[in-house]
Residue frames as a rotation matrix with the C-alpha (Angstrom) as fourth column:
UNK 1
-0.743 -0.262 0.616 -78.12
0.421 0.532 0.735 -104.18
-0.521 0.805 -0.285 10.17
UNK 2
-0.374 0.591 -0.715 -80.09
-0.666 -0.707 -0.236 -102.91
-0.645 0.388 0.659 7.22
UNK 3
0.184 0.533 0.826 -82.47
0.327 0.759 -0.563 -104.48
-0.927 0.373 -0.035 4.77
UNK 4
0.438 -0.102 -0.893 -80.97
-0.711 -0.648 -0.274 -102.44
-0.551 0.755 -0.356 1.97
UNK 5
0.766 -0.038 0.641 -80.36
0.254 0.935 -0.249 -104.88
-0.590 0.354 0.726 -0.87
UNK 6
0.864 -0.484 0.136 -77.82
-0.039 -0.334 -0.942 -102.76
0.501 0.809 -0.307 -2.75
UNK 7
0.360 -0.823 -0.439 -74.20
0.922 0.386 0.033 -103.41
0.142 -0.417 0.898 -2.01
UNK 8
0.911 -0.105 -0.399 -72.40
0.063 -0.920 0.387 -100.55
-0.408 -0.378 -0.831 -0.36
UNK 9
0.503 -0.776 0.380 -69.50
0.649 0.048 -0.759 -99.17
0.571 0.628 0.528 -2.39
UNK 10
0.685 -0.378 -0.623 -66.64
0.429 -0.482 0.764 -97.62
-0.589 -0.790 -0.168 -0.42
UNK 11
0.495 -0.519 0.697 -64.65
0.619 -0.354 -0.702 -94.86
0.611 0.778 0.146 -2.14
UNK 12
0.134 -0.496 -0.858 -61.95
0.901 -0.300 0.314 -93.41
-0.413 -0.815 0.407 0.14
UNK 13
0.717 0.271 0.643 -61.79
0.523 -0.819 -0.238 -89.62
0.462 0.506 -0.728 -0.09
UNK 14
0.164 -0.751 -0.640 -58.90
0.872 -0.194 0.450 -87.24
-0.462 -0.632 0.623 0.44
UNK 15
0.958 -0.107 0.268 -58.08
0.035 -0.879 -0.476 -83.55
0.286 0.465 -0.838 0.00
UNK 16
0.452 -0.859 -0.241 -54.31
0.890 0.419 0.178 -84.06
-0.052 -0.295 0.954 -0.04
UNK 17
0.740 -0.270 -0.616 -52.05
-0.043 -0.933 0.357 -81.16
-0.671 -0.238 -0.702 0.84
UNK 18
-0.131 -0.866 -0.482 -49.23
-0.830 -0.170 0.532 -82.60
-0.543 0.470 -0.696 -1.27
UNK 19
0.361 0.176 -0.916 -48.77
-0.779 0.597 -0.192 -85.16
0.513 0.783 0.352 -4.01
UNK 20
-0.686 -0.685 -0.246 -46.64
-0.393 0.633 -0.667 -87.16
0.613 -0.361 -0.703 -1.57
UNK 21
-0.668 0.527 0.526 -49.57
-0.530 0.159 -0.833 -87.39
-0.523 -0.835 0.173 0.84
UNK 22
0.344 0.831 -0.438 -51.93
-0.907 0.172 -0.384 -88.38
-0.244 0.529 0.813 -1.95
UNK 23
0.034 -0.424 -0.905 -49.57
-0.660 0.670 -0.339 -91.08
0.750 0.609 -0.257 -3.18
UNK 24
-0.896 -0.421 0.140 -49.04
-0.363 0.513 -0.778 -92.51
0.256 -0.748 -0.613 0.31
UNK 25
-0.415 0.814 0.407 -52.75
-0.599 0.092 -0.795 -92.64
-0.685 -0.574 0.450 1.11
UNK 26
0.437 0.522 -0.733 -53.70
-0.896 0.328 -0.300 -94.15
0.084 0.787 0.611 -2.24
UNK 27
-0.363 -0.701 -0.614 -51.00
-0.568 0.689 -0.450 -96.75
0.738 0.185 -0.649 -1.63
UNK 28
-0.807 0.072 0.586 -52.70
-0.534 0.333 -0.777 -97.74
-0.251 -0.940 -0.231 1.63
UNK 29
0.048 0.936 0.349 -55.87
-0.417 0.337 -0.844 -98.80
-0.908 -0.105 0.406 -0.16
UNK 30
-0.186 -0.180 -0.966 -54.47
-0.980 0.110 0.168 -99.99
0.076 0.977 -0.197 -3.50
UNK 31
-0.772 -0.060 -0.633 -55.98
-0.202 0.967 0.155 -103.38
0.602 0.247 -0.759 -4.23
UNK 32
-0.857 0.453 -0.244 -58.68
0.415 0.328 -0.849 -102.90
-0.304 -0.829 -0.469 -1.58
UNK 33
0.066 0.887 -0.457 -61.08
0.096 -0.462 -0.882 -100.57
-0.993 0.014 -0.116 -3.39
UNK 34
0.127 0.066 0.990 -62.15
0.952 0.273 -0.140 -100.07
-0.280 0.960 -0.028 -6.99
UNK 35
0.324 0.085 0.942 -62.29
0.537 -0.837 -0.109 -96.27
0.779 0.541 -0.316 -6.88
UNK 36
-0.311 -0.459 -0.832 -60.59
0.916 -0.377 -0.134 -93.43
-0.252 -0.804 0.538 -4.98
UNK 37
0.710 0.596 0.375 -61.95
0.658 -0.752 -0.052 -89.89
0.251 0.283 -0.926 -4.63
UNK 38
-0.524 -0.849 -0.063 -59.53
0.844 -0.509 -0.169 -87.00
0.111 -0.142 0.984 -4.98
UNK 39
0.590 0.684 -0.430 -60.89
0.743 -0.668 -0.044 -83.83
-0.317 -0.294 -0.902 -3.38
UNK 40
-0.389 -0.670 0.633 -59.79
0.840 -0.540 -0.057 -80.70
0.380 0.509 0.772 -5.21
UNK 41
0.508 0.520 -0.687 -60.13
0.799 -0.582 0.150 -77.63
-0.322 -0.625 -0.711 -2.99
UNK 42
0.245 -0.364 0.899 -59.46
0.757 -0.507 -0.412 -74.20
0.605 0.782 0.152 -4.50
UNK 43
-0.613 -0.507 -0.606 -59.11
0.785 -0.477 -0.396 -72.04
-0.088 -0.718 0.690 -1.38
UNK 44
-0.920 0.367 0.134 -62.04
-0.322 -0.906 0.275 -69.89
0.222 0.210 0.952 -2.54
UNK 45
0.039 0.956 -0.292 -65.16
-0.392 0.284 0.875 -72.04
0.919 0.081 0.386 -2.50
UNK 46
0.828 0.076 -0.555 -63.69
0.450 0.500 0.740 -73.67
0.334 -0.863 0.380 0.61
UNK 47
0.910 -0.413 -0.028 -61.09
-0.317 -0.738 0.595 -72.20
-0.267 -0.533 -0.803 2.99
UNK 48
0.164 -0.921 0.352 -58.22
-0.224 0.313 0.923 -74.53
-0.961 -0.230 -0.155 2.15
UNK 49
0.361 -0.168 -0.917 -56.30
-0.927 0.045 -0.373 -75.49
0.104 0.985 -0.139 -0.94
UNK 50
0.518 -0.239 0.821 -55.40
-0.123 0.929 0.349 -79.04
-0.846 -0.282 0.452 -1.82
UNK 51
-0.683 -0.730 0.023 -53.13
-0.166 0.186 0.968 -80.62
-0.711 0.658 -0.248 -4.39
UNK 52
-0.170 -0.921 0.350 -52.84
0.980 -0.122 0.155 -79.67
-0.100 0.370 0.924 -7.26
UNK 53
0.647 0.611 0.457 -54.26
0.667 -0.743 0.048 -76.19
0.369 0.274 -0.888 -6.63
UNK 54
0.616 -0.530 -0.583 -51.15
0.242 -0.578 0.780 -74.73
-0.750 -0.621 -0.228 -4.98
UNK 55
0.775 -0.314 -0.549 -48.84
-0.613 -0.584 -0.532 -72.71
-0.154 0.749 -0.645 -7.23
UNK 56
-0.226 -0.968 0.106 -45.91
-0.907 0.248 0.340 -75.04
-0.355 -0.019 -0.934 -6.57
UNK 57
-0.047 0.293 0.955 -47.97
0.038 0.956 -0.291 -78.00
-0.998 0.023 -0.056 -7.84
UNK 58
0.581 0.513 -0.631 -48.35
-0.514 -0.370 -0.774 -76.54
-0.631 0.775 0.049 -11.33
UNK 59
-0.138 -0.725 -0.675 -45.25
-0.990 0.083 0.114 -77.93
-0.026 0.684 -0.729 -13.03
UNK 60
-0.882 -0.192 0.430 -45.78
-0.251 0.964 -0.086 -81.50
-0.398 -0.184 -0.899 -11.83
UNK 61
0.002 0.966 0.259 -49.49
0.078 0.258 -0.963 -81.43
-0.997 0.022 -0.074 -12.64
UNK 62
0.425 0.087 -0.901 -48.67
-0.803 -0.424 -0.420 -80.16
-0.418 0.902 -0.110 -16.13
UNK 63
-0.658 -0.702 -0.273 -46.40
-0.753 0.607 0.255 -83.19
-0.014 0.373 -0.928 -16.61
UNK 64
-0.681 0.478 0.555 -49.26
0.118 0.819 -0.561 -85.45
-0.723 -0.316 -0.614 -15.59
UNK 65
0.382 0.848 -0.367 -51.70
-0.239 -0.293 -0.926 -83.75
-0.893 0.441 0.090 -17.96
UNK 66
0.114 -0.460 -0.881 -49.13
-0.985 -0.168 -0.039 -84.16
-0.130 0.872 -0.472 -20.74
UNK 67
0.907 0.297 -0.299 -48.89
-0.336 0.938 -0.088 -87.87
0.255 0.180 0.950 -19.93
UNK 68
0.019 -0.989 -0.149 -45.31
-0.417 0.127 -0.900 -87.88
0.909 0.079 -0.410 -18.68
UNK 69
-0.958 -0.181 0.223 -46.45
-0.276 0.367 -0.888 -88.85
0.079 -0.912 -0.402 -15.17
UNK 70
-0.283 0.891 -0.356 -49.56
0.053 0.385 0.921 -90.66
0.958 0.242 -0.156 -13.94
UNK 71
0.350 0.490 0.798 -51.80
-0.836 -0.221 0.502 -90.78
0.423 -0.843 0.332 -10.89
UNK 72
-0.619 -0.638 0.459 -50.47
-0.781 0.560 -0.276 -93.23
-0.081 -0.529 -0.845 -8.27
UNK 73
-0.741 0.269 0.615 -51.62
0.058 0.938 -0.341 -96.83
-0.669 -0.217 -0.711 -8.74
UNK 74
-0.304 0.650 -0.696 -53.59
-0.848 -0.517 -0.113 -95.75
-0.433 0.557 0.709 -11.81
UNK 75
-0.499 0.060 -0.865 -53.53
-0.611 0.683 0.400 -99.30
0.615 0.728 -0.304 -13.20
UNK 76
-0.905 0.083 -0.416 -55.05
0.318 0.782 -0.536 -100.70
0.281 -0.618 -0.734 -9.98
UNK 77
-0.283 0.836 -0.470 -58.07
0.758 -0.105 -0.643 -98.44
-0.587 -0.539 -0.604 -9.46
UNK 78
0.024 0.397 0.918 -60.33
0.780 -0.582 0.231 -95.79
0.626 0.710 -0.323 -10.93
UNK 79
-0.794 -0.288 -0.535 -60.46
0.561 -0.686 -0.464 -92.18
-0.234 -0.669 0.706 -9.76
UNK 80
0.353 0.822 0.448 -63.26
0.823 -0.500 0.270 -89.72
0.446 0.273 -0.853 -9.26
UNK 81
-0.798 -0.587 0.134 -62.71
0.480 -0.754 -0.448 -86.05
0.364 -0.294 0.884 -8.50
UNK 82
0.343 0.829 -0.442 -64.80
0.939 -0.309 0.150 -84.02
-0.012 -0.467 -0.884 -6.08
UNK 83
-0.423 -0.474 0.772 -64.41
0.558 -0.808 -0.190 -80.39
0.714 0.350 0.606 -7.10
UNK 84
0.378 0.409 -0.831 -64.71
0.875 -0.451 0.176 -78.22
-0.302 -0.793 -0.528 -3.99
UNK 85
-0.666 -0.711 -0.226 -64.03
0.467 -0.634 0.616 -75.34
-0.581 0.305 0.754 -6.31
UNK 86
0.318 0.678 -0.663 -65.58
-0.226 -0.625 -0.747 -72.59
-0.921 0.387 -0.046 -8.35
UNK 87
0.442 -0.056 -0.895 -65.65
-0.877 -0.240 -0.418 -72.94
-0.191 0.969 -0.155 -12.15
UNK 88
0.120 -0.393 0.911 -65.02
-0.197 0.890 0.410 -76.69
-0.973 -0.229 0.030 -12.29
UNK 89
0.905 0.252 0.343 -65.48
0.271 0.280 -0.921 -76.54
-0.328 0.926 0.185 -16.06
UNK 90
0.675 -0.729 -0.112 -62.05
-0.683 -0.560 -0.469 -74.85
0.280 0.393 -0.876 -16.21
UNK 91
-0.129 -0.733 0.667 -60.46
-0.900 0.369 0.232 -77.71
-0.417 -0.571 -0.708 -14.27
UNK 92
0.539 0.504 0.674 -62.22
-0.329 0.863 -0.382 -80.72
-0.775 -0.016 0.632 -15.78
UNK 93
0.865 -0.164 -0.475 -60.37
-0.438 0.218 -0.872 -80.96
0.247 0.962 0.117 -19.13
UNK 94
-0.148 -0.987 0.067 -57.03
-0.877 0.099 -0.471 -81.61
0.458 -0.129 -0.880 -17.42
UNK 95
-0.323 0.056 0.945 -58.53
-0.730 0.621 -0.286 -84.26
-0.603 -0.782 -0.160 -15.16
UNK 96
0.816 0.578 0.028 -60.15
-0.396 0.592 -0.702 -86.02
-0.422 0.561 0.712 -18.10
UNK 97
0.474 -0.733 -0.488 -56.65
-0.612 0.124 -0.781 -86.27
0.633 0.669 -0.389 -19.60
UNK 98
-0.479 -0.648 0.593 -55.52
-0.875 0.294 -0.385 -87.89
0.075 -0.703 -0.707 -16.34
UNK 99
-0.679 0.186 -0.710 -58.11
-0.177 0.897 0.405 -90.61
0.712 0.401 -0.576 -16.92
UNK 100
-0.835 0.427 0.347 -60.69
-0.369 0.033 -0.929 -90.03
-0.409 -0.903 0.130 -14.19
UNK 101
-0.803 0.589 0.090 -64.03
0.542 0.659 0.522 -91.86
0.248 0.468 -0.848 -14.50
UNK 102
0.287 0.949 -0.127 -66.27
0.883 -0.210 0.420 -89.41
0.372 -0.233 -0.898 -12.63
UNK 103
-0.817 -0.467 0.337 -66.40
0.317 -0.853 -0.414 -85.71
0.481 -0.232 0.845 -11.74
UNK 104
0.173 0.841 -0.513 -68.55
0.964 -0.039 0.261 -84.33
0.200 -0.540 -0.818 -8.93
UNK 105
-0.734 -0.375 0.566 -69.10
0.314 -0.927 -0.207 -80.58
0.602 0.026 0.798 -8.63
UNK 106
-0.668 0.455 -0.589 -70.96
0.594 -0.151 -0.791 -78.46
-0.448 -0.878 -0.169 -6.09
UNK 107
0.132 0.836 0.533 -74.32
0.940 -0.277 0.201 -76.96
0.315 0.474 -0.822 -6.97
UNK 108
0.752 0.214 -0.623 -73.43
0.520 -0.773 0.362 -74.01
-0.404 -0.597 -0.693 -4.71
UNK 109
-0.249 -0.932 -0.261 -70.22
0.411 -0.346 0.843 -73.20
-0.877 0.103 0.470 -6.58
UNK 110
0.243 0.215 -0.946 -70.07
-0.709 -0.626 -0.325 -71.00
-0.662 0.750 0.001 -9.66
UNK 111
-0.563 -0.422 0.711 -70.27
0.141 0.798 0.586 -73.35
-0.814 0.430 -0.390 -12.64
UNK 112
-0.230 0.445 -0.865 -71.37
-0.946 -0.312 0.090 -73.64
-0.230 0.839 0.493 -16.24
UNK 113
0.012 0.283 0.959 -73.35
-0.307 0.914 -0.266 -76.86
-0.952 -0.291 0.097 -16.45
UNK 114
0.930 0.350 -0.108 -73.73
-0.198 0.232 -0.952 -76.88
-0.308 0.907 0.286 -20.23
UNK 115
0.316 -0.900 -0.299 -69.96
-0.846 -0.125 -0.518 -76.66
0.429 0.417 -0.801 -20.58
UNK 116
-0.364 -0.414 0.834 -69.46
-0.794 0.606 -0.045 -79.41
-0.487 -0.679 -0.550 -18.00
UNK 117
0.470 0.633 0.616 -71.88
-0.165 0.748 -0.643 -81.65
-0.867 0.200 0.456 -19.89
UNK 118
0.908 -0.151 -0.390 -70.15
-0.403 -0.066 -0.913 -80.95
0.112 0.986 -0.121 -23.17
UNK 119
-0.031 -0.996 0.082 -66.70
-0.963 0.008 -0.269 -81.64
0.267 -0.087 -0.960 -21.73
UNK 120
-0.238 -0.030 0.971 -67.79
-0.637 0.759 -0.132 -84.82
-0.733 -0.650 -0.200 -19.97
UNK 121
-0.096 0.264 -0.960 -69.55
-0.952 0.257 0.166 -86.28
0.290 0.930 0.227 -23.00
UNK 122
0.832 0.306 -0.463 -69.02
-0.228 0.949 0.218 -90.02
0.506 -0.076 0.859 -22.92
UNK 123
-0.068 -0.992 -0.110 -65.61
-0.176 0.120 -0.977 -89.62
0.982 -0.047 -0.183 -21.25
UNK 124
-0.953 -0.270 -0.137 -66.66
0.102 0.141 -0.985 -89.25
0.285 -0.952 -0.107 -17.60
UNK 125
0.024 0.946 -0.323 -69.74
0.878 0.134 0.459 -89.49
0.478 -0.295 -0.828 -15.42
UNK 126
-0.575 -0.116 0.810 -70.98
-0.170 -0.951 -0.257 -86.29
0.800 -0.286 0.527 -13.80
UNK 127
-0.042 0.582 -0.812 -72.34
0.907 0.363 0.213 -85.92
0.418 -0.728 -0.543 -10.30
UNK 128
0.109 0.111 0.988 -73.52
-0.170 -0.977 0.128 -83.07
0.979 -0.182 -0.088 -8.11
UNK 129
-0.528 -0.289 -0.798 -72.60
0.746 0.291 -0.599 -82.40
0.405 -0.912 0.062 -4.50
UNK 130
0.323 0.683 0.655 -74.79
0.075 -0.709 0.702 -80.56
0.943 -0.178 -0.280 -2.01
UNK 131
-0.830 -0.524 0.189 -73.83
-0.087 -0.213 -0.973 -78.96
0.550 -0.825 0.131 1.25
UNK 132
-0.468 0.662 -0.585 -76.05
0.884 0.342 -0.319 -79.37
-0.011 -0.667 -0.745 4.27
UNK 133
-0.268 0.482 -0.834 -78.88
0.282 -0.789 -0.546 -76.86
-0.921 -0.382 0.075 4.08
UNK 134
-0.841 -0.015 -0.541 -79.01
-0.491 -0.401 0.774 -76.67
-0.229 0.916 0.329 0.28
UNK 135
0.122 0.987 0.102 -82.49
-0.750 0.159 -0.642 -77.35
-0.650 0.001 0.760 -1.09
UNK 136
-0.390 -0.204 0.898 -82.83
0.200 0.933 0.298 -80.81
-0.899 0.296 -0.323 -2.63
UNK 137
0.627 0.748 0.218 -85.08
0.389 -0.058 -0.920 -79.33
-0.675 0.661 -0.327 -5.33
UNK 138
0.391 -0.553 -0.736 -82.02
-0.704 -0.695 0.148 -77.65
-0.593 0.460 -0.661 -6.86
UNK 139
-0.550 -0.586 0.595 -81.04
-0.111 0.758 0.643 -81.10
-0.828 0.287 -0.482 -8.20
UNK 140
0.413 0.854 0.317 -84.05
0.224 0.242 -0.944 -80.97
-0.883 0.461 -0.092 -10.56
UNK 141
0.734 -0.106 -0.671 -82.11
-0.583 -0.605 -0.542 -79.06
-0.348 0.789 -0.506 -13.20
UNK 142
-0.195 -0.958 -0.208 -79.31
-0.976 0.170 0.135 -81.64
-0.094 0.229 -0.969 -13.26
UNK 143
0.026 0.162 0.986 -80.90
-0.550 0.827 -0.121 -85.02
-0.835 -0.539 0.111 -12.57
UNK 144
0.909 0.408 0.082 -81.25
-0.150 0.506 -0.850 -86.05
-0.388 0.760 0.521 -16.19
UNK 145
0.703 -0.695 -0.153 -77.52
-0.297 -0.091 -0.950 -85.69
0.647 0.713 -0.271 -16.79
UNK 146
-0.132 -0.763 0.632 -75.88
-0.955 -0.073 -0.288 -87.00
0.266 -0.642 -0.719 -13.62
UNK 147
-0.018 0.037 -0.999 -75.08
-0.102 0.994 0.039 -90.44
0.995 0.102 -0.014 -12.25
UNK 148
-0.192 -0.143 -0.971 -74.69
0.887 0.398 -0.234 -89.62
0.420 -0.906 0.050 -8.55
UNK 149
0.559 0.288 0.777 -75.77
-0.151 -0.886 0.438 -87.17
0.815 -0.362 -0.452 -5.89
UNK 150
-0.299 -0.710 -0.638 -73.12
0.670 0.319 -0.670 -86.62
0.679 -0.628 0.380 -3.22
UNK 151
0.733 0.558 0.388 -74.29
0.042 -0.606 0.794 -85.25
0.678 -0.566 -0.468 0.11
UNK 152
-0.344 -0.902 0.262 -71.92
-0.193 -0.205 -0.960 -83.83
0.919 -0.380 -0.104 2.67
UNK 153
0.316 0.452 -0.834 -72.12
0.612 0.575 0.543 -85.33
0.725 -0.682 -0.095 6.15
UNK 154
-0.318 -0.495 -0.808 -70.52
0.914 -0.388 -0.122 -82.30
-0.253 -0.777 0.576 7.79
UNK 155
0.647 0.675 -0.353 -71.59
0.602 -0.737 -0.306 -78.68
-0.467 -0.015 -0.884 8.15
UNK 156
0.639 -0.511 -0.575 -68.30
-0.534 -0.833 0.147 -77.03
-0.554 0.213 -0.805 7.14
UNK 157
0.895 -0.272 0.354 -66.67
0.421 0.777 -0.468 -78.64
-0.148 0.568 0.809 4.14
UNK 158
0.565 -0.762 0.318 -63.00
0.089 -0.326 -0.941 -78.34
0.820 0.560 -0.116 3.26
UNK 159
-0.011 -0.530 0.848 -61.97
-0.917 -0.333 -0.220 -78.52
0.400 -0.779 -0.483 6.92
UNK 160
-0.301 -0.181 -0.936 -60.73
-0.054 0.983 -0.173 -81.84
0.952 -0.002 -0.306 8.27
UNK 161
-0.871 -0.141 -0.470 -62.07
0.390 0.381 -0.838 -83.35
0.298 -0.914 -0.277 11.49
UNK 162
-0.587 0.737 0.336 -65.58
-0.724 -0.663 0.191 -81.92
0.363 -0.131 0.922 11.36
UNK 163
-0.738 0.377 0.560 -68.24
-0.220 0.650 -0.727 -83.71
-0.638 -0.660 -0.397 13.44
UNK 164
-0.789 0.536 0.299 -71.04
0.592 0.537 0.601 -85.66
0.162 0.651 -0.741 11.81
UNK 165
-0.792 0.600 -0.113 -74.12
-0.552 -0.783 -0.285 -83.54
-0.260 -0.163 0.952 11.08
UNK 166
-0.685 0.519 0.511 -77.29
0.369 0.852 -0.371 -85.65
-0.628 -0.065 -0.775 11.35
UNK 167
0.091 0.728 -0.680 -79.21
-0.432 -0.586 -0.685 -83.24
-0.897 0.356 0.261 9.10
UNK 168
-0.630 -0.390 -0.672 -77.71
-0.768 0.185 0.613 -85.17
-0.115 0.902 -0.416 6.18
UNK 169
-0.870 0.316 0.378 -80.01
0.245 0.943 -0.224 -88.09
-0.427 -0.102 -0.898 7.02
UNK 170
0.141 0.963 -0.228 -83.12
0.213 -0.254 -0.944 -86.11
-0.967 0.085 -0.241 6.12
UNK 171
0.057 -0.202 -0.978 -81.42
-0.835 -0.546 0.064 -84.93
-0.547 0.813 -0.200 2.92
UNK 172
-0.925 -0.381 0.006 -80.65
-0.332 0.812 0.480 -88.53
-0.187 0.442 -0.877 1.95
UNK 173
-0.492 0.812 0.315 -84.28
0.524 0.565 -0.638 -89.50
-0.696 -0.149 -0.703 2.52
UNK 174
0.305 0.606 -0.734 -85.47
-0.219 -0.706 -0.674 -86.55
-0.927 0.366 -0.083 0.44
UNK 175
-0.369 -0.519 -0.771 -83.16
-0.879 -0.076 0.471 -87.43
-0.303 0.851 -0.428 -2.48
UNK 176
-0.961 0.009 0.275 -84.25
0.048 0.989 0.136 -91.06
-0.271 0.144 -0.952 -2.36
UNK 177
-0.162 0.986 0.042 -87.92
0.487 0.117 -0.866 -90.09
-0.858 -0.120 -0.499 -2.36
UNK 178
0.368 0.339 -0.866 -87.65
-0.364 -0.804 -0.470 -87.44
-0.855 0.488 -0.173 -5.04
UNK 179
0.109 -0.465 -0.878 -85.26
-0.990 -0.134 -0.052 -89.11
-0.093 0.875 -0.475 -7.49
UNK 180
0.895 0.402 -0.193 -85.77
-0.428 0.896 -0.120 -92.82
0.125 0.190 0.974 -6.98
UNK 181
0.874 -0.481 0.067 -82.74
0.454 0.858 0.241 -94.95
-0.173 -0.181 0.968 -7.72
UNK 182
0.632 -0.714 0.303 -80.08
-0.287 -0.578 -0.764 -92.28
0.720 0.396 -0.570 -8.19
UNK 183
0.132 -0.678 -0.723 -76.84
0.767 0.532 -0.359 -93.28
0.628 -0.507 0.590 -6.44
UNK 184
0.866 0.126 0.483 -76.49
-0.201 -0.798 0.568 -91.39
0.457 -0.589 -0.666 -3.16
UNK 185
0.069 -0.930 -0.360 -72.92
0.657 0.314 -0.685 -90.92
0.750 -0.190 0.633 -2.00
UNK 186
0.976 0.215 0.045 -72.01
0.101 -0.620 0.778 -89.42
0.195 -0.755 -0.626 1.37
UNK 187
0.025 -0.996 0.087 -68.72
0.593 -0.055 -0.804 -87.67
0.805 0.071 0.589 2.08
UNK 188
-0.293 -0.219 0.931 -67.70
-0.477 -0.810 -0.341 -86.29
0.829 -0.544 0.133 5.45
UNK 189
-0.428 0.031 0.903 -67.49
-0.893 0.140 -0.428 -87.97
-0.140 -0.990 -0.032 8.86
UNK 190
0.584 0.550 -0.598 -68.13
-0.649 0.758 0.063 -91.42
0.487 0.352 0.799 7.39
UNK 191
-0.621 -0.758 0.198 -67.08
-0.732 0.472 -0.491 -94.18
0.279 -0.451 -0.848 9.78
UNK 192
-0.766 0.289 -0.574 -68.35
0.243 0.957 0.158 -97.39
0.595 -0.019 -0.804 11.33
UNK 193
-0.721 0.517 -0.461 -70.54
0.456 -0.146 -0.878 -95.42
-0.521 -0.843 -0.131 13.76
UNK 194
-0.355 0.585 -0.729 -72.23
-0.516 -0.773 -0.368 -93.16
-0.779 0.246 0.576 11.20
UNK 195
-0.882 -0.088 -0.463 -72.40
-0.464 0.332 0.821 -95.60
0.081 0.939 -0.334 8.27
UNK 196
-0.790 0.612 0.029 -75.33
0.601 0.784 -0.156 -97.69
-0.119 -0.106 -0.987 9.57
UNK 197
-0.022 0.833 -0.553 -77.65
0.413 -0.496 -0.764 -94.68
-0.911 -0.245 -0.333 9.84
UNK 198
-0.400 -0.180 -0.899 -76.46
-0.661 -0.622 0.419 -93.32
-0.634 0.762 0.130 6.48
UNK 199
-0.982 0.010 -0.190 -77.24
-0.123 0.725 0.677 -96.65
0.144 0.688 -0.711 4.81
UNK 200
-0.539 0.833 -0.124 -80.57
0.724 0.383 -0.574 -96.94
-0.430 -0.400 -0.809 6.60
UNK 201
-0.049 0.501 -0.864 -81.51
-0.078 -0.864 -0.497 -93.52
-0.996 0.043 0.082 5.27
UNK 202
0.862 0.468 0.197 -80.70
0.111 0.206 -0.972 -94.60
-0.495 0.860 0.125 1.71
UNK 203
0.305 -0.828 -0.470 -77.00
-0.893 -0.420 0.160 -94.02
-0.330 0.371 -0.868 1.00
UNK 204
0.977 0.011 0.215 -75.42
0.059 0.947 -0.317 -96.65
-0.207 0.322 0.924 -1.25
UNK 205
0.376 -0.906 0.194 -71.94
0.579 0.066 -0.812 -95.20
0.723 0.418 0.550 -1.69
UNK 206
0.928 -0.091 -0.360 -69.71
0.291 -0.424 0.858 -94.05
-0.231 -0.901 -0.367 1.16
UNK 207
0.453 -0.803 0.388 -66.65
0.236 -0.312 -0.920 -91.81
0.860 0.508 0.048 0.87
UNK 208
0.896 -0.154 -0.417 -64.76
0.416 -0.042 0.908 -92.18
-0.158 -0.987 0.027 4.16
UNK 209
0.623 -0.736 0.265 -61.64
-0.414 -0.598 -0.686 -90.15
0.663 0.318 -0.677 4.79
UNK 210
-0.209 -0.817 0.537 -59.56
-0.898 -0.058 -0.437 -90.52
0.388 -0.574 -0.721 7.92
UNK 211
0.472 0.448 0.759 -61.52
-0.749 0.658 0.077 -93.55
-0.465 -0.605 0.646 9.16
UNK 212
0.960 -0.140 0.242 -59.96
0.242 0.848 -0.471 -95.61
-0.139 0.511 0.848 6.36
UNK 213
0.645 -0.725 0.243 -56.90
0.115 -0.222 -0.968 -93.63
0.755 0.652 -0.060 5.29
UNK 214
-0.023 -0.660 0.751 -55.52
-0.830 -0.406 -0.383 -93.13
0.557 -0.632 -0.538 8.82
UNK 215
0.849 0.419 0.323 -56.41
-0.528 0.702 0.478 -96.64
-0.026 -0.576 0.817 9.97
UNK 216
-0.154 -0.899 0.411 -53.66
-0.770 0.370 0.521 -99.02
-0.620 -0.236 -0.748 11.05
UNK 217
-0.740 0.016 0.672 -55.51
0.306 0.898 0.316 -101.71
-0.599 0.439 -0.670 9.10
UNK 218
-0.633 0.498 -0.593 -57.33
-0.700 -0.695 0.165 -100.07
-0.330 0.519 0.788 6.17
UNK 219
-0.737 0.355 -0.575 -58.68
-0.193 0.706 0.682 -103.41
0.648 0.613 -0.451 4.94
UNK 220
-0.661 0.495 -0.564 -60.50
0.749 0.477 -0.460 -104.05
0.041 -0.726 -0.686 8.22
UNK 221
-0.628 0.419 -0.656 -61.92
-0.024 -0.853 -0.522 -100.52
-0.778 -0.311 0.545 8.17
UNK 222
-0.659 0.369 -0.656 -63.18
-0.746 -0.202 0.635 -101.00
0.102 0.907 0.408 4.60
UNK 223
-0.739 0.356 -0.573 -64.58
0.207 0.928 0.309 -104.44
0.642 0.110 -0.759 5.43
UNK 224
-0.740 0.465 -0.485 -66.43
0.523 -0.054 -0.850 -102.99
-0.422 -0.883 -0.203 8.44
UNK 225
-0.504 0.555 -0.662 -68.25
-0.545 -0.799 -0.254 -100.61
-0.670 0.232 0.705 6.10
UNK 226
-0.572 0.277 -0.772 -68.99
-0.721 0.278 0.635 -102.98
0.391 0.920 0.040 3.25
UNK 227
-0.905 0.213 -0.369 -70.30
0.317 0.916 -0.247 -105.64
0.285 -0.341 -0.896 5.65
UNK 228
-0.730 0.641 -0.235 -73.13
-0.120 -0.459 -0.880 -103.29
-0.672 -0.615 0.413 6.61
UNK 229
-0.380 0.590 -0.712 -74.89
-0.923 -0.293 0.249 -103.96
-0.061 0.752 0.656 3.31
UNK 230
-0.671 0.111 -0.733 -75.53
-0.167 0.941 0.295 -107.66
0.722 0.320 -0.613 4.03
């Protein structure tokens, strides 16, 4: 148990290969969480592509941007997007039209922060993500304009089933010490075994993937994580 007084927020995370997979997994947690994280992988910054970055996704995604279709269960939860992609400023406008509340981009990826800030405006929160091994001091240039720092709990992002990398614990502690009360979110190998040490280190938001989305009883899996904050 931890003495951390902040409630732990659980935001299930998924780089879906298809819209059908995304819809099915969102359906598993609809009504159980307030926010869902859609991972957008471009096949360049990370090895794999996810929906809607495949060529055959374009027509459907265009219908969604136009407003003819919507994200699954959009009336039941909010969505944040984790851009595992170069040039997220080129992708963000479409996602704002889809109604997301938060966009997280990687410091290591090519990006234009002034454009991202301008696009986000009052429409969405911005956050930065850091891979293991990236210097925490790189957040300095962004901290005044972001609402969350997302740290990756695995060494190789964009590849499912990676083992937990304990180096993230030191990164969490560094962020907490350097930036005070900024929200620290962890994505990658988040489960009931790793969550206690992540929370102890200072994480307040957890983005589990398969632990929740592949669970026979997603509610119990979510409850097991949120109970750690009491």
